[in-house]
C-alpha distance (Angstrom), angle and dihedral (degrees) to the residues before:
residue distance angle dihedral
M1 . . .
T2 3.88 . .
T3 3.80 91.8 .
G4 3.81 90.4 54.2
R5 3.79 92.0 53.7
K6 3.83 92.0 50.4
T7 3.78 92.3 50.1
T8 3.80 91.7 50.1
T9 3.85 92.1 49.0
V10 3.83 93.3 50.1
F11 3.82 91.0 46.9
L12 3.80 92.5 51.1
T13 3.85 91.2 46.2
I14 3.81 92.7 53.2
L15 3.80 91.4 45.8
S16 3.82 91.5 50.5
G17 3.82 91.5 48.2
L18 3.81 91.3 52.8
L19 3.80 92.1 49.0
L20 3.81 92.2 48.6
T21 3.84 90.7 47.1
I22 3.81 91.6 52.7
L23 3.79 90.0 46.2
G24 3.87 91.9 49.9
L25 3.82 92.8 50.1
T26 3.78 93.6 48.9
Q27 3.83 92.5 46.6
Q28 3.83 93.7 40.6
W29 3.79 96.0 -128.0
P30 3.80 116.5 -157.9
A31 3.83 119.6 -97.3
W32 3.82 95.5 -105.7
A33 3.92 91.3 59.6
W34 3.80 94.5 66.6
P35 3.84 97.3 64.2
A36 3.82 89.0 47.8
L37 3.82 90.4 51.4
A38 3.84 91.9 51.3
A39 3.82 91.8 49.4
L40 3.82 90.3 49.6
L41 3.79 93.1 51.6
I42 3.83 90.8 52.1
A43 3.83 96.2 44.1
L44 3.83 98.0 48.4
P45 3.87 97.4 60.2
A46 3.80 91.5 45.1
A47 3.83 91.2 51.7
A48 3.81 91.0 47.7
F49 3.85 92.5 52.2
R50 3.83 91.8 50.2
T51 3.79 92.7 49.0
A52 3.82 93.0 50.0
A53 3.81 91.4 47.8
R54 3.84 91.6 54.1
R55 3.83 91.3 50.4
R56 3.83 95.4 49.6
G57 3.78 96.3 44.5
Q58 3.74 123.9 -145.9
V59 3.82 114.6 -34.0
P60 3.85 114.2 -140.1
I61 3.71 112.0 -110.1
T62 3.84 97.0 -143.8
F63 3.83 132.1 39.0
E64 3.76 127.5 -155.6
E65 3.77 113.6 -116.2
Q66 3.83 113.7 -118.5
L67 3.78 109.4 -117.4
T68 3.87 121.3 -147.7
A69 3.79 122.8 -146.8
A70 3.73 115.9 -100.5
P71 3.82 113.5 -106.2
I72 3.78 115.6 -98.5
E73 3.77 113.5 -114.9
R74 3.79 110.1 -134.0
Q75 3.77 125.7 -171.4
E76 3.81 132.7 -170.5
Q77 3.80 140.7 -149.4
H78 3.84 128.0 -166.8
V79 3.82 120.9 -136.9
R80 3.81 124.4 -171.7
H81 3.80 133.3 -165.1
V82 3.79 97.9 -13.0
A83 3.84 109.9 173.2
L84 3.81 116.0 -122.2
P85 3.83 123.0 -178.6
S86 3.81 121.0 -109.5
H87 3.80 130.6 -156.8
W88 3.83 89.5 -90.2
D89 3.78 121.1 70.5
D90 3.82 116.3 -110.3
Y91 3.82 92.9 11.0
D92 3.83 108.7 107.1
F93 3.78 129.8 -175.8
L94 3.81 118.2 -131.9
I95 3.82 112.8 -141.2
S96 3.80 127.5 -165.6
A97 3.82 122.8 -178.5
T98 3.79 147.8 140.7
V99 3.83 110.0 -106.0
R100 3.81 116.3 -152.7
W101 3.80 126.3 -172.0
H102 3.79 144.3 160.9
P103 3.82 125.4 -155.8
L104 3.79 124.2 -114.7
D105 3.80 125.3 -132.5
T106 3.77 105.2 -108.5
S107 3.74 134.8 162.9
D108 3.79 92.9 -135.9
P109 3.81 108.4 140.6
N110 3.82 89.5 -147.9
P111 3.81 106.2 67.5
V112 3.82 121.9 -156.3
L113 3.78 108.4 -104.1
N114 3.83 95.4 -172.5
P115 3.81 108.0 37.2
A116 3.83 91.1 163.9
G117 3.79 91.7 62.2
L118 3.80 91.6 46.3
A119 3.82 91.3 50.6
V120 3.81 92.9 48.8
E121 3.80 90.7 48.7
A122 3.81 91.6 51.4
V123 3.82 92.5 50.0
L124 3.83 94.0 46.2
D125 3.81 91.2 49.6
R126 3.79 89.8 54.9
A127 3.81 91.4 47.0
R128 3.81 93.9 47.2
A129 3.80 92.2 54.3
I130 3.81 86.7 63.8
T131 3.81 104.1 36.3
E132 3.79 95.5 52.1
Q133 3.82 87.9 62.0
R134 3.82 95.6 49.2
E135 3.81 131.6 81.2
P136 3.81 116.8 -116.5
S137 3.80 92.3 -128.1
R138 3.82 88.7 71.1
A139 3.81 98.2 56.7
S140 3.81 95.8 134.6
L141 3.81 92.3 51.3
V142 3.82 92.6 47.4
Q143 3.82 89.5 50.6
H144 3.81 91.7 61.3
E145 3.79 90.4 45.3
L146 3.80 91.0 54.3
S147 3.81 91.5 46.9
G148 3.80 89.0 59.9
V149 3.81 97.5 42.5
L150 3.81 95.7 46.3
S151 3.81 95.3 44.9
R152 3.82 92.9 85.7
M153 3.79 125.8 83.5
L154 3.80 106.1 -120.1
P155 3.82 129.9 168.3
D156 3.76 121.4 -106.8
S157 3.80 121.3 -114.1
M158 3.85 92.7 -90.4
G159 3.80 96.4 43.8
H160 3.79 96.2 -121.3
L161 3.82 97.8 124.2
H162 3.78 147.3 -4.2
A163 3.82 117.4 -113.0
M164 3.80 139.2 -175.2
A165 3.83 138.2 162.7
E166 3.79 134.9 -134.5
N167 3.82 136.7 178.8
V168 3.80 88.3 43.5
T169 3.83 117.7 -176.7
L170 3.81 125.6 179.2
T171 3.81 124.5 -165.9
L172 3.81 141.7 153.1
H173 3.77 133.4 -122.0
Q174 3.79 109.5 -84.8
H175 3.81 94.5 -119.0
D176 3.81 90.8 48.2
Q177 3.80 90.3 52.9
E178 3.81 90.4 49.9
R179 3.80 90.8 51.3
L180 3.79 91.7 50.1
D181 3.80 90.9 50.4
K182 3.82 90.6 51.4
L183 3.80 91.8 47.9
A184 3.78 90.5 50.9
G185 3.81 90.5 50.6
V186 3.82 91.7 49.7
R187 3.80 92.0 49.8
K188 3.79 91.1 51.2
D189 3.81 92.7 47.4
K190 3.80 90.6 48.1
A191 3.79 91.1 51.8
V192 3.81 90.6 51.5
W193 3.82 91.3 47.5
E194 3.79 91.8 49.4
H195 3.80 90.7 52.7
Q196 3.81 91.3 48.4
R197 3.81 92.1 48.2
K198 3.79 92.4 49.5
Y199 3.79 89.4 47.8
E200 3.82 92.1 52.3
Q201 3.81 91.9 45.7
S202 3.77 90.7 49.8
K203 3.80 91.1 48.4
R204 3.82 93.4 49.4
K205 3.78 91.0 46.7
Y206 3.77 90.5 49.7
L207 3.81 92.6 50.5
G208 3.80 96.6 41.0
E209 3.81 100.9 40.1
D210 3.77 100.9 30.4
V211 3.81 116.6 18.1
L212 3.82 99.4 34.8
R213 3.80 97.6 28.3
D214 3.78 89.0 111.8
T215 3.78 139.2 -20.5
G216 3.78 93.4 -91.2
S217 3.82 93.0 56.2
A218 3.80 90.1 47.2
V219 3.82 91.0 51.2
V220 3.82 92.2 51.4
W221 3.82 91.2 47.3
W222 3.82 92.0 48.0
L223 3.81 90.8 47.8
A224 3.83 90.4 53.7
K225 3.83 91.7 47.1
N226 3.81 91.7 53.2
D227 3.79 96.3 50.7
D228 3.81 95.8 -109.8
H229 3.82 94.7 -52.5
V230 3.77 95.5 158.2
E231 3.81 95.3 -179.0
K232 3.82 92.6 57.4
T233 3.79 92.0 46.2
V234 3.80 91.7 51.1
A235 3.79 90.5 49.0
D236 3.82 90.2 53.2
L237 3.80 96.7 48.7
G238 3.79 92.4 105.8
L239 3.81 91.4 49.6
L240 3.79 91.9 49.5
A241 3.80 91.1 48.9
Q242 3.79 90.8 53.0
L243 3.81 93.4 47.4
T244 3.80 91.7 49.0
S245 3.80 92.1 48.9
A246 3.81 92.0 47.6
A247 3.84 92.5 48.6
N248 3.82 91.7 51.1
N249 3.83 95.4 37.4
T250 3.79 92.8 -122.0
D251 3.80 136.2 121.6
V252 3.77 122.2 -94.8
P253 3.81 108.8 -95.1
E254 3.79 114.5 -101.2
R255 3.79 92.6 -119.8
L256 3.81 91.1 58.4
R257 3.79 100.9 43.3
D258 3.76 92.9 89.6
L259 3.81 88.9 59.9
I260 3.79 93.3 59.5
P261 3.80 108.3 103.9
Q262 3.80 115.8 -127.2
P263 3.80 114.2 -137.6
R264 3.76 115.2 -124.5
G265 3.79 114.4 -100.4
E266 3.79 94.6 11.3
Q267 3.77 93.2 123.5
D268 3.82 89.9 55.4
N269 3.79 88.6 67.7
F270 3.82 89.4 67.8
P271 3.84 107.0 48.3
G272 3.77 114.8 -171.3
R273 3.84 94.2 6.0
D274 3.77 120.7 122.8
S275 3.80 108.1 -136.4
A276 3.80 95.9 -151.2
R277 3.79 90.9 50.7
Y278 3.81 90.1 46.7
E279 3.78 91.2 53.3
Q280 3.79 90.1 51.6
E281 3.79 91.9 50.0
E282 3.80 96.3 46.6
A283 3.81 125.9 11.9
P284 3.83 115.7 -136.3
T285 3.78 115.9 -101.7
A286 3.79 129.6 -135.7
A287 3.79 88.5 -99.4
D288 3.82 88.7 55.8
H289 3.79 91.3 52.9
F290 3.78 90.8 47.3
A291 3.79 90.3 51.1
D292 3.81 89.1 53.2
A293 3.81 89.6 50.5
L294 3.80 92.1 51.3
N295 3.77 91.6 48.8
A296 3.80 90.0 48.6
M297 3.79 89.6 55.2
D298 3.82 89.9 51.9
F299 3.79 93.9 -116.3
P300 3.80 100.9 152.5
Q301 3.78 124.0 -151.4
G302 3.78 110.6 -79.7
D303 3.82 92.6 33.6
P304 3.85 107.6 132.3
R305 3.79 89.8 -141.5
R306 3.80 89.4 71.5
S307 3.82 93.2 64.2
M308 3.81 92.1 40.3
L309 3.82 92.1 54.6
A310 3.80 89.6 43.8
K311 3.82 91.4 57.4
Q312 3.81 91.9 48.8
L313 3.80 92.5 47.5
A314 3.82 91.3 48.3
D315 3.81 90.2 54.4
V316 3.80 90.6 52.1
I317 3.82 92.0 47.5
R318 3.82 90.9 51.8
T319 3.82 89.8 58.8
Q320 3.82 85.9 63.8
E321 3.84 90.7 53.7
Q322 3.82 90.4 -111.3
H323 3.78 97.2 132.7
E324 3.82 96.2 153.3
T325 3.77 91.7 54.7
A326 3.81 90.7 48.0
D327 3.80 90.2 50.8
D328 3.81 90.5 49.3
V329 3.82 91.1 53.4
L330 3.80 91.8 49.1
R331 3.81 92.6 47.4
R332 3.79 91.6 54.3
F333 3.78 100.8 40.0
D334 3.82 106.5 20.3
P335 3.82 108.6 26.6
P336 3.81 120.4 171.0
V337 3.80 113.7 -87.9
T338 3.80 117.3 -116.8
Y339 3.76 126.0 -163.3
T340 3.78 132.6 -146.2
P341 3.84 120.2 -126.5
N342 3.79 91.2 -94.9
H343 3.84 89.0 57.6
T344 3.80 94.4 -113.2
A345 3.80 119.9 135.1
P346 3.80 117.7 -121.0
P347 3.78 116.5 -110.3
D348 3.78 116.1 -85.5
H349 3.82 105.3 -120.2
T350 3.79 104.7 162.4
D351 3.83 106.1 9.9
G352 3.79 89.3 -99.6
E353 3.79 96.1 -59.5
T354 3.80 107.7 148.6
G355 3.78 99.8 169.9
P356 3.75 129.3 74.8
P357 3.80 118.4 -59.6
P358 3.82 118.3 -88.5
R359 3.78 116.8 -76.7
T360 3.80 134.7 -167.8
């Protein structure tokens, strides 16, 4: 910058001297004016340099050279499939990563002879503090957490070096992963089964304690199911009375017995037997009432709906702690199937009914 100022001052001095020389020749200055002009041109630049030097002050002769920090030497070590504990016993994480470190300047008289091992130990200690608090079923999530925690250069416990890790991967043993998948499937299936069981219990409780509690409740329920068709509900009063009596293991009330329809030709099945005397000798069972209800609905023997309704009725009866009655209904209308040695089913003669034929 100083050299530029000097060059500019000399250039302006020469230019001024030329202009004054041309002006003196054209104006025909006297001879004594030319020495004065030369002295002026020499004195003005010198005065200008001195004035500028006083304003700037003294410039230091030497400058200190700016020193740059020496580059940090970093080294790395690869680790693969190192087992780390998880929150569950016997389920270990397997970590793989690239460990990087750089030594610190210390005055320790005992130098570290294996800095790679010390760096790996420091990184694994940091990783273990996290994995032992995490469940093994969340391995992919824990991997990202470790990638963030281990990405910073931190000193080891003794202060000999700084260490970090990158390219972190976290997995499980293959057989451990298979076990976890099976456990997850079992838990899901159990949850579904629990919901189904509660639904069936609720349904049986609803039918046994509400719908079939008595004939009146059954009539109201049947009326709601048939969209207020009063005629159909009245026609089914006998059927509803029989179902209610069978579900509660009681006899049909006397006032409703006249409503029970009598199947055509039923009396022919008992030639020479007086029905009133038969009723006195042996009271009809719940299975007998249910048989009358099935006949009233025109479900002939061999109709699969008979066994289906028998199973449903048996479930309702069991909610009333009437297990013997439920077993009796199943024996008559849904007996176990037996097979002959040639694996052919015996002919279905009476839809599985083993007791006496239905009676009114």
